[in-house]
Every structure is written in structure tokens, then in C-alpha cells.
C-alpha positions as CSV (number, residue, x, y, z in Angstrom):
1,M,0.0,0.0,0.0
2,G,1.3,3.5,-0.8
3,I,0.3,7.1,-0.7
4,A,0.3,9.1,-4.0
5,G,3.1,11.6,-4.2
6,A,3.2,14.8,-6.3
7,P,2.1,14.1,-9.9
8,V,4.3,14.9,-13.0
9,Q,2.9,15.5,-16.5
10,V,5.0,13.9,-19.3
11,R,4.8,15.0,-22.9
12,N,7.0,14.2,-25.9
13,P,5.3,15.8,-28.9
14,N,6.2,14.1,-32.2
15,A,9.1,12.4,-30.3
16,G,10.8,15.8,-30.4
17,G,11.9,16.1,-26.8
18,V,10.5,15.2,-23.4
19,E,8.6,17.9,-21.5
20,T,7.7,17.5,-17.8
21,R,5.6,19.7,-15.6
22,T,4.8,19.2,-11.9
23,G,1.2,19.1,-11.0
24,P,-2.0,17.3,-12.0
25,F,-3.5,17.4,-15.4
26,M,-7.0,16.2,-14.5
27,S,-8.6,19.6,-14.9
28,S,-8.5,19.1,-18.7
29,A,-11.5,18.1,-20.8
30,L,-9.4,15.4,-22.5
31,P,-10.4,11.8,-21.9
32,I,-8.6,9.5,-19.5
33,A,-7.3,6.5,-21.5
34,G,-6.5,4.2,-18.5
35,F,-3.8,3.6,-15.9
36,A,-0.9,1.3,-15.2
37,I,1.3,0.5,-12.2
38,I,5.0,0.6,-13.1
39,E,7.8,-0.6,-10.8
40,A,11.0,1.4,-11.4
41,A,14.1,2.5,-9.5
42,S,13.4,6.2,-9.9
43,L,10.9,8.7,-11.2
44,D,13.4,9.6,-13.9
45,D,13.2,6.0,-15.1
46,V,9.4,6.1,-15.3
47,V,9.4,9.5,-17.1
48,D,11.8,7.9,-19.7
49,M,9.5,4.9,-20.1
50,V,6.2,6.8,-20.5
51,S,7.7,9.5,-22.7
52,R,7.9,6.9,-25.5
53,T,4.2,5.9,-25.3
54,P,1.8,6.8,-28.2
55,C,-0.1,9.1,-26.0
56,A,2.9,11.2,-24.9
57,V,4.2,11.3,-28.5
58,A,0.8,12.1,-30.1
59,H,0.5,15.5,-28.4
60,G,-1.2,13.9,-25.4
61,V,0.0,13.8,-21.8
62,V,0.8,11.0,-19.5
63,E,0.4,11.8,-15.8
64,V,2.7,10.0,-13.4
65,W,1.7,9.7,-9.7
66,P,4.6,8.2,-7.7
67,L,3.7,6.0,-4.8
68,E,5.4,6.7,-1.5
69,Q,5.9,4.1,1.3
70,A,3.1,4.1,3.8
71,R,4.4,4.9,7.3
């Protein structure tokens, strides 16, 4: 079990360069395509992984919510 940390938005329009922004994106009228749980060593590793997904490359956004250890 974990607690959601600060979200990070990940974009990579046309695979032209990864853009990240801190904060949630959920205020947008864009649809939510789904979710996944990814185990990785660091947030940077996850950003690298999701920046290559079709959504991030096709002018969409992937929102990453890191899970923190429950205390």
C-alpha cells in the first residue's frame, strides 16, 4: 500500500523532446485512457518509459503519480 506523491505530467510531442511539468492534469476536458502501475528504480526511469508511449508522442499527456511508502 502506498500514498500518492506529487504528480508529474509527461509529454513528448512528435518524439521531439521530453517535457515534464509538476502538477496534476486532471482539470482538462481530455479523456482518460487508462492507468498502469509501473515498478521502477526512480521517477526519472518512469518518465523515460512513458515519454515513448503513443499518448505522450501524439500531443497527449501521461500523468505519473509516484507512490510513497506508507508509514
